[in-house]
Every structure is written in C-alpha cells, then in structure tokens.
Backbone as JSON Lines, residues from 0, in Angstrom:
{"i":0,"aa":"M","n":[3.34,10.05,-24.51],"ca":[4.53,9.29,-24.64],"c":[4.19,7.83,-24.34]}
{"i":1,"aa":"R","n":[4.77,6.94,-25.08],"ca":[4.61,5.51,-24.82],"c":[5.92,4.97,-24.29]}
{"i":2,"aa":"V","n":[5.84,4.22,-23.23],"ca":[7.03,3.67,-22.6],"c":[6.86,2.17,-22.47]}
{"i":3,"aa":"A","n":[7.82,1.43,-22.9],"ca":[7.87,0.0,-22.66],"c":[8.91,-0.25,-21.6]}
{"i":4,"aa":"S","n":[8.57,-1.02,-20.58],"ca":[9.44,-1.23,-19.45],"c":[9.54,-2.71,-19.13]}
{"i":5,"aa":"L","n":[10.67,-3.11,-18.58],"ca":[10.86,-4.5,-18.17],"c":[10.06,-4.87,-16.93]}
{"i":6,"aa":"S","n":[9.77,-3.86,-16.1],"ca":[9.0,-4.11,-14.89],"c":[8.33,-2.81,-14.45]}
{"i":7,"aa":"M","n":[7.38,-2.94,-13.55],"ca":[6.72,-1.76,-13.0],"c":[7.72,-0.93,-12.18]}
{"i":8,"aa":"A","n":[8.63,-1.6,-11.5],"ca":[9.63,-0.86,-10.71],"c":[10.52,-0.03,-11.64]}
{"i":9,"aa":"A","n":[10.93,-0.58,-12.77],"ca":[11.75,0.16,-13.73],"c":[10.97,1.33,-14.3]}
{"i":10,"aa":"Y","n":[9.7,1.11,-14.56],"ca":[8.83,2.2,-15.08],"c":[8.74,3.33,-14.01]}
{"i":11,"aa":"Q","n":[8.51,2.95,-12.78],"ca":[8.39,3.93,-11.71],"c":[9.67,4.73,-11.57]}
{"i":12,"aa":"D","n":[10.83,4.06,-11.64],"ca":[12.12,4.76,-11.57],"c":[12.25,5.77,-12.71]}
{"i":13,"aa":"F","n":[11.85,5.34,-13.9],"ca":[11.91,6.2,-15.08],"c":[11.05,7.45,-14.87]}
{"i":14,"aa":"M","n":[9.81,7.25,-14.43],"ca":[8.89,8.38,-14.24],"c":[9.37,9.31,-13.15]}
{"i":15,"aa":"E","n":[9.88,8.76,-12.07],"ca":[10.39,9.61,-10.99],"c":[11.58,10.41,-11.48]}
{"i":16,"aa":"G","n":[12.41,9.83,-12.33],"ca":[13.54,10.57,-12.91],"c":[13.05,11.73,-13.77]}
{"i":17,"aa":"L","n":[11.99,11.52,-14.52],"ca":[11.43,12.62,-15.33],"c":[10.89,13.72,-14.43]}
{"i":18,"aa":"L","n":[10.22,13.36,-13.36],"ca":[9.68,14.38,-12.46],"c":[10.8,15.15,-11.79]}
{"i":19,"aa":"R","n":[11.89,14.49,-11.41],"ca":[13.02,15.17,-10.76],"c":[13.82,16.02,-11.72]}
{"i":20,"aa":"A","n":[13.7,15.77,-13.02],"ca":[14.52,16.48,-14.02],"c":[14.11,17.94,-14.22]}
{"i":21,"aa":"G","n":[12.97,18.34,-13.67],"ca":[12.57,19.72,-13.77],"c":[12.13,20.1,-15.18]}
{"i":22,"aa":"L","n":[11.39,19.2,-15.82],"ca":[10.96,19.44,-17.19],"c":[9.59,20.12,-17.27]}
{"i":23,"aa":"G","n":[9.03,20.48,-16.14],"ca":[7.71,21.12,-16.12],"c":[6.57,20.11,-16.09]}
{"i":24,"aa":"I","n":[6.87,18.85,-15.75],"ca":[5.83,17.84,-15.63],"c":[5.3,17.9,-14.2]}
{"i":25,"aa":"D","n":[4.01,18.28,-14.07],"ca":[3.38,18.38,-12.76],"c":[2.74,17.06,-12.34]}
{"i":26,"aa":"Q","n":[2.18,16.36,-13.3],"ca":[1.51,15.09,-12.99],"c":[1.5,14.21,-14.22]}
{"i":27,"aa":"Y","n":[1.21,12.95,-14.02],"ca":[1.12,12.05,-15.14],"c":[0.14,10.95,-14.77]}
{"i":28,"aa":"Y","n":[-0.33,10.26,-15.76],"ca":[-1.18,9.1,-15.5],"c":[-0.69,7.95,-16.39]}
{"i":29,"aa":"S","n":[-0.99,6.78,-15.98],"ca":[-0.51,5.56,-16.66],"c":[-1.65,4.63,-16.99]}
{"i":30,"aa":"L","n":[-1.57,4.0,-18.12],"ca":[-2.45,2.93,-18.48],"c":[-1.57,1.71,-18.71]}
{"i":31,"aa":"V","n":[-1.84,0.66,-17.99],"ca":[-1.02,-0.55,-18.07],"c":[-1.73,-1.54,-18.96]}
{"i":32,"aa":"V","n":[-1.04,-2.04,-19.96],"ca":[-1.6,-3.04,-20.89],"c":[-1.07,-4.39,-20.45]}
{"i":33,"aa":"T","n":[-2.0,-5.3,-20.19],"ca":[-1.61,-6.61,-19.69],"c":[-1.71,-7.72,-20.72]}
{"i":34,"aa":"K","n":[-2.32,-7.42,-21.86],"ca":[-2.36,-8.39,-22.94],"c":[-2.45,-7.65,-24.26]}
{"i":35,"aa":"P","n":[-2.14,-8.3,-25.37],"ca":[-2.16,-7.63,-26.67],"c":[-3.55,-7.08,-27.0]}
{"i":36,"aa":"V","n":[-3.57,-5.9,-27.6],"ca":[-4.84,-5.31,-28.03],"c":[-5.03,-5.4,-29.56]}
{"i":37,"aa":"K","n":[-3.95,-5.79,-30.27],"ca":[-3.98,-5.97,-31.7],"c":[-3.26,-7.25,-32.04]}
{"i":38,"aa":"A","n":[-3.72,-7.9,-33.08],"ca":[-3.07,-9.14,-33.52],"c":[-2.0,-8.87,-34.58]}
{"i":39,"aa":"D","n":[-1.94,-7.64,-35.12],"ca":[-0.98,-7.3,-36.15],"c":[0.45,-7.35,-35.63]}
{"i":40,"aa":"A","n":[1.39,-7.38,-36.53],"ca":[2.82,-7.35,-36.16],"c":[3.12,-6.03,-35.46]}
{"i":41,"aa":"P","n":[4.05,-6.02,-34.5],"ca":[4.42,-4.79,-33.82],"c":[5.08,-3.79,-34.75]}
{"i":42,"aa":"I","n":[4.98,-2.53,-34.41],"ca":[5.65,-1.48,-35.18],"c":[7.12,-1.48,-34.81]}
{"i":43,"aa":"P","n":[8.04,-1.52,-35.79],"ca":[9.47,-1.47,-35.47],"c":[9.82,-0.16,-34.77]}
{"i":44,"aa":"L","n":[10.72,-0.22,-33.79],"ca":[11.14,0.98,-33.08],"c":[11.67,2.08,-34.02]}
{"i":45,"aa":"S","n":[12.32,1.68,-35.1],"ca":[12.85,2.66,-36.04],"c":[11.73,3.49,-36.63]}
{"i":46,"aa":"A","n":[10.55,2.93,-36.84],"ca":[9.4,3.68,-37.38],"c":[8.88,4.66,-36.33]}
{"i":47,"aa":"L","n":[8.95,4.32,-35.07],"ca":[8.47,5.23,-34.03],"c":[9.38,6.42,-33.9]}
{"i":48,"aa":"R","n":[10.64,6.27,-34.11],"ca":[11.6,7.4,-33.99],"c":[11.38,8.42,-35.09]}
{"i":49,"aa":"Q","n":[10.85,8.03,-36.21],"ca":[10.66,8.93,-37.33],"c":[9.48,9.88,-37.16]}
{"i":50,"aa":"R","n":[8.61,9.6,-36.19],"ca":[7.4,10.4,-36.0],"c":[7.68,11.68,-35.27]}
C-alpha cells in the first residue's frame, strides 16, 4: 500500500488505526521518500483507484 501523508504524525496515527482495526496486520515497515525519485508528472489519484 502507498500512503501519502501531511506529516509523520498523521501517518503514524493512520498506521496505528489500521493495527487497532483488527485486520490481521501483525507488522509493517515504512520507506520514507524525502525527494522526488522521478521527474515525470505524477500519476493522477483517479488512475490509482482503477488498479
């Protein structure tokens, strides 16, 4: 899953909510991107929902 967050605190709240929801998630790991890795235009969110 890819998550875009306004802050690390918001991300942490989101992940803790997933863990509390009882979805069978035992652990997770995160990779934080601090700068762009591609120069291309971003993928529209509507395209991501179709996958």
